[in-house]
KENUVO-996089 format. One record per residue (C-alpha): residue in one letter; x, y, z. Coordinates in steps of 0.2 Angstrom, whole numbers, padded with zeros to 4 digits, always signed. Each point is the difference from the previous one (the first is absolute). Layout:
// KENUVO-996089
AXYZ/...
END
This chain:
// KENUVO-996089
M-0038+0042-0007/D-0006-0007+0016/N+0014-0001+0013/T-0007-0013+0011/I+0002-0019+0003/Q-0017-0009+0000/V-0001-0019+0004/Y-0014-0012-0001/V+0002-0013+0014/T-0009-0016+0004/N-0002-0010+0016/L+0010-0015-0007/S-0003-0011+0015/R-0019+0002-0001/F+0000-0003-0018/E+0011-0016+0002/Y-0010-0006+0014/D-0019+0003-0006/G+0002+0008-0017/L-0007+0016+0006/I+0008+0016-0008/I+0002+0014+0012/A+0010+0014-0008/A+0002+0019-0002/W+0010+0013-0008/F+0011+0010+0011/T+0010+0016-0004/L+0016-0001+0008/P+0008+0003+0013/V-0013-0010+0010/S+0001-0006+0018/L+0001-0019+0003/D-0015+0002+0012/E-0011+0008-0014/L+0005-0014-0012/R-0005-0013+0013/E-0016+0008+0004/K-0006+0002-0018/L+0006-0017-0005/Q-0007-0008+0016/L+0017-0008+0003/E+0004-0010+0016/T+0017+0001+0007/D+0006-0016-0008/E-0008+0003-0017/S+0009+0006-0015/Y-0004+0012-0014/E+0006+0002-0018/I+0002+0015-0012/E-0010-0005-0015/D+0002+0017-0011/W+0007+0017+0002/E+0001+0016-0008/A+0016+0011+0002/P+0009+0015-0009/F+0013-0013-0005/R+0002-0018-0002/L+0000-0011+0015/T+0010-0015+0003/D-0003-0004+0019/D-0019-0004+0001/G+0000-0010+0016/D+0005+0012+0014/I-0011+0014+0006/L+0013+0007+0011/T+0012+0002-0014/L-0013+0008-0011/N-0005+0012+0014/R+0018+0005+0001/L+0000+0003-0019/A-0016+0010+0001/L+0008+0011+0014/L+0015+0003-0011/I-0012+0005-0015/E-0009+0013+0011/E+0017+0007+0005/N+0008+0000-0018/C-0013+0000-0014/H+0003+0019-0002/Y+0017-0003-0009/D+0000+0002-0018/L+0008-0017-0003/F-0014-0009+0010/P-0009-0006-0016/Y+0016-0007-0006/L+0004-0012+0015/D-0003-0016-0011/E+0012+0006-0013/L+0013+0005+0012/I-0001-0017+0008/D+0001-0008-0018/L+0016+0011-0003/D+0008-0006+0016/V+0000+0017+0008/F-0010-0006+0015/E-0001-0019+0007/S-0018+0001+0004/H-0015+0012+0002/E+0004+0003+0019/D+0018+0004-0005/G-0006+0012-0014/L-0013+0009+0011/K+0014+0003+0014/R+0012+0007-0013/L-0011+0010-0012/N+0006+0017+0008/H+0018-0003-0006/F-0005+0001-0018/E-0005+0013-0012/H-0012+0000-0015/F+0002+0010-0015/E-0012+0002-0015/E+0016+0004-0012/K+0018-0006+0001/P+0010+0010+0012/T+0015+0009-0009/D+0010+0002+0016/P+0016-0010-0002/D+0001-0003+0018/I-0016-0010+0001/L+0000-0007-0017/E+0010-0016+0004/D-0013-0004+0013/T-0015+0004-0012/F-0011-0015-0007/E-0015+0000-0012/L-0017-0007+0005/S-0011-0009-0013/D-0011+0016-0003/G+0016+0010-0004/T+0002+0009+0016/Y+0015-0001+0011/F+0005-0003+0017/T+0017+0003+0009/I+0007-0009+0015/
END
């Protein structure tokens, strides 16, 4: 699994003004200076994220700064066993968002088999692939 966020961004102002498509793929995090340079953005011009690839579903596709923050959190936390389960853990209301989940993954433990320790059994939950996690 690729643990990066890539976005396809267009110079929206240029397209709306003269129909010219100036666009590029960026691997996040990306500086706003690099974005402006590659898209030939003037100070008052706007951009739009048209497409993306990420290790989980994205719901906020409009803000590079937010996505940059997520990309940095991925770099810091993708080594946790539960990282591939972020979407599922959000669906289970364990985390409120990807950012929340990435910040708190270190507080959870992943098990291939159901734990038998009665002290943690109460806080053990099954995932869709038959593995388990504890809070």
